[in-house]
C-alpha positions in Angstrom: -29.2 -6.2 -8.7 -32.1 -7.8 -6.8 -30.4 -11.2 -7.1 -26.9 -10.3 -6.0 -25.8 -11.7 -2.6 -24.6 -9.1 0.0 -22.7 -9.4 3.2 -23.2 -6.4 5.6 -20.1 -5.1 7.3 -19.7 -3.4 10.7 -17.1 -1.1 12.1 -14.5 -2.7 14.4 -13.8 -1.1 17.7 -10.3 0.1 18.7 -9.5 -3.1 20.7 -10.4 -5.3 17.7 -8.3 -3.2 15.3 -5.4 -3.2 17.8 -5.6 -7.0 18.0 -5.5 -7.4 14.2 -2.5 -5.1 14.0 -0.7 -7.1 16.6 -1.5 -10.6 15.4 -1.6 -10.3 11.6 2.0 -10.3 10.4 1.5 -9.1 6.8 -0.4 -6.7 4.6 -0.1 -4.7 1.4 1.4 -1.2 1.3 0.0 1.0 -1.5 2.1 3.7 -2.9 1.4 6.3 -5.7 3.2 8.6 -8.1 0.7 10.8 -9.9 -1.7 8.5 -11.8 0.5 5.4 -11.3 0.2 3.1 -8.3 2.4 0.4 -6.8 1.5 -2.1 -4.1 4.0 -4.1 -2.0 3.2 -7.1 0.2 5.0 -6.5 3.5 5.5 -7.7 7.0 5.0 -5.1 9.7 5.6 -4.7 13.4 3.1 -2.9 15.6 4.1 -2.0 19.2 0.6 -0.8 20.3 1.2 2.7 19.2 3.5 2.8 16.2 3.5 0.8 13.0 6.9 -0.1 11.4 8.0 -1.8 8.2 11.4 -3.3 7.3 12.0 -2.6 3.6 14.6 -4.1 1.3 15.4 -1.5 -1.2 17.8 -1.3 -4.1 18.8 2.0 -5.7 16.7 2.9 -8.7 14.1 0.1 -8.1 10.4 0.7 -8.7 9.9 0.4 -4.9 12.5 3.1 -4.3 11.0 5.4 -6.9 7.5 5.1 -5.5 8.6 5.4 -1.9 10.2 8.8 -2.8 7.2 10.0 -4.7 4.3 9.0 -2.4 2.8 11.4 0.0 0.0 9.5 1.8 0.3 5.7 1.8 -2.4 3.1 2.6 -1.6 -0.2 4.4 -4.2 -2.9 4.1 -4.5 -6.0 6.3 -7.3 -8.5 5.7 -8.4 -12.0 6.4 -11.3 -14.5 6.0 -12.7 -17.4 7.9 -15.0 -20.1 6.4 -18.5 -20.3 7.8 -21.0 -23.2 8.1 -22.5 -21.9 4.8 -20.3 -23.4 2.0 -20.6 -20.2 0.0 -20.1 -17.9 3.0 -17.1 -16.4 4.7 -16.6 -14.1 7.6 -14.1 -11.4 6.7 -12.4 -8.4 8.2 -10.1 -5.6 6.9 -8.0 -2.8 8.5 -6.9 0.2 6.5 -4.2 2.5 7.9 -3.3 5.7 6.1 -0.4 8.1 6.8 3.1 9.1 5.8 6.2 7.0 5.8 9.3 8.3 7.6 12.6 6.6 8.0 13.6 6.2 11.6 16.0 9.0 12.8 19.5 8.0 13.7 18.6 8.3 17.4 16.2 5.3 17.1 18.4 3.0 15.0 19.7 1.1 18.0 16.1 0.1 18.8 16.1 -2.1 15.6 19.5 -3.8 15.7 19.8 -7.1 13.7 18.5 -9.3 16.5 15.4 -7.1 17.0 14.7 -6.9 13.2 14.9 -10.7 13.0 12.6 -11.0 16.1 10.0 -8.4 15.1 9.7 -9.2 11.4 9.4 -12.3 9.3 12.4 -13.0 7.0 12.7 -10.4 4.2 11.5 -11.6 0.8 14.1 -11.2 -1.9 13.1 -11.4 -5.5 15.7 -10.6 -8.2 17.8 -8.2 -6.1 21.4 -8.9 -5.2 21.3 -9.1 -1.4 24.7 -7.3 -1.2 23.2 -4.3 -3.0 20.1 -4.2 -0.9 19.6 -1.5 1.7 17.5 -2.5 4.7 15.4 0.4 5.9 13.1 0.6 8.9 10.3 3.1 8.3 7.4 4.2 10.5 4.0 4.8 9.1 2.9 7.9 11.0 -0.8 7.1 11.3 -3.4 9.6 10.2 -6.3 7.2 10.2 -7.2 3.6 11.0 -10.5 2.0 9.9 -11.6 -1.5 10.5 -14.6 -3.4 9.1 -15.9 -6.9 9.6 -18.7 -9.1 8.6 -20.8 -11.1 11.1 -23.2 -10.1 13.8 -23.5 -6.5 14.8 
């Protein structure tokens, strides 16, 4: 272990975390069902207080099953920047944990079609039939947020 290269990381302050949540458009949402896990790359929308996802879900899909089974989710954003050292990179990550809840009926008008298209990048469709897809807006009710970065302290 004496010859392994290490990069020390430092905690990010609240303003740096807020900036990453506002300016980074995508991350990975991790779900779990017992001993099984499922991770979904997603776009998000952060308004400074609340974190939202726009999900395309088809009935009986793996995503639908894991969404129903998961208690606490983790959402990970991360990025890297090359440095002057050809082997080096500066990196950062933000982990957000909490529970997902569908928006109540009273908040549906906040995310009409125009707002969904403005706030989120286009929805990624894989083998689903678009006509059978249900678009859901869910909020990640934040329990904790942790940010780490490399670089100078």
